[in-house]
N, C-alpha and C positions, 0 to 999 in steps of 0.2 A: 675822465668823467669818473667820479664815484658813482655808486649805485644810490638810486630811491626806492625807499620799501614803503609800501604801503601796507595795509591791515592783510590784504589778500595778495599783492604782487611784488614783484621785484623788479624794476626797473633796471636794466645793465646792456652793457655792452654785449655782443654776442660771442659766444665761445664754441670751440670745437664740436663740444658735443650737441650744438644746436642745428648742425648743418644737416642733417636727416630732416627732422620737422621742418626745418626753413623751405628746404628743396620740395618736400611736399606741399606745402603752401602754394608754393610758386609753381607747381604741376598741377594745382585744383583749377575749375574753371575759372575764369577772370569775371568771377561776381562777387567777390569779396568789397566790403564797404568803403574800402578808402578812407579808414581812420585818420584823422587829424592829426597831427605832430609827425606822422611818418614812421609808423609801424604797422605791423600785420598781427591779426589776432586768429589764430587756428580755426577753422569752421567750428569745430566742437567744443570751443568754447565761446561762440557767441552766446549773446543774449543774457549774461550773466553780469552785466554793468561794469566789465573790465577796461572797456574804451572810455567810459567816464571817468571812472576811479584813476586811471591812467593818466588822463588828461589832467584831472584835477591835481593830481602830482605833480606832473612835469611842469605845471605853469607854477604852483606854488614853487617848486625848485628854483624855475628861471625867475622869479622875483626876488627870491633869497640870494641867488649867487650872480645873477647877470647885471649889467647895467644898461637896462632896458626900460622905456618909458611907456610900452605898450605891446600887445600882443595881439596878433589877429588871426583867424582862422580862415583857408581859403578852403573851400568845399565844393564840389563837382554837382548842379543839378542832377546827374543821374545818380547821386548817391545822398539819398534823403535822411540816410542814417547819420550821416557825418553832421548834417545840422542839425538834426535833432540833438546829437551830443552838444555839439558848440551852444545850442541854446541851453541846456541842461547846466553848463558848466559857467553860466552868468553871460555869455557873449549875446550880439544883438545882431541881428541881418541888418546890414548896412544897405547893399545894393549887390546885382548882379553884375561881373565884370569877366574879363578874361583872365586866365593865369599868367602873369608876367612872365614867367620860366619858358 
């Protein structure tokens, strides 16, 4: 996977230097907002719009490089922040359901 860059972010695969901050995030209390698309944002960076920016970039990358015809977000009712981000990037609430995984 190539990296995807926005004005403020670099979306890339993890590197060895990421191990310590990654471990720190996973040792924090489990109250992180469950960002869509499957990444974590360190608590000190919450509230800066990074999740929305990264979501838009990842979706744009998916449309450009993938052979896909739709994108969905699965969010937990316990994480209203994730639903808010999905709505901000143009998705719409369809129905409550159970995660198929």
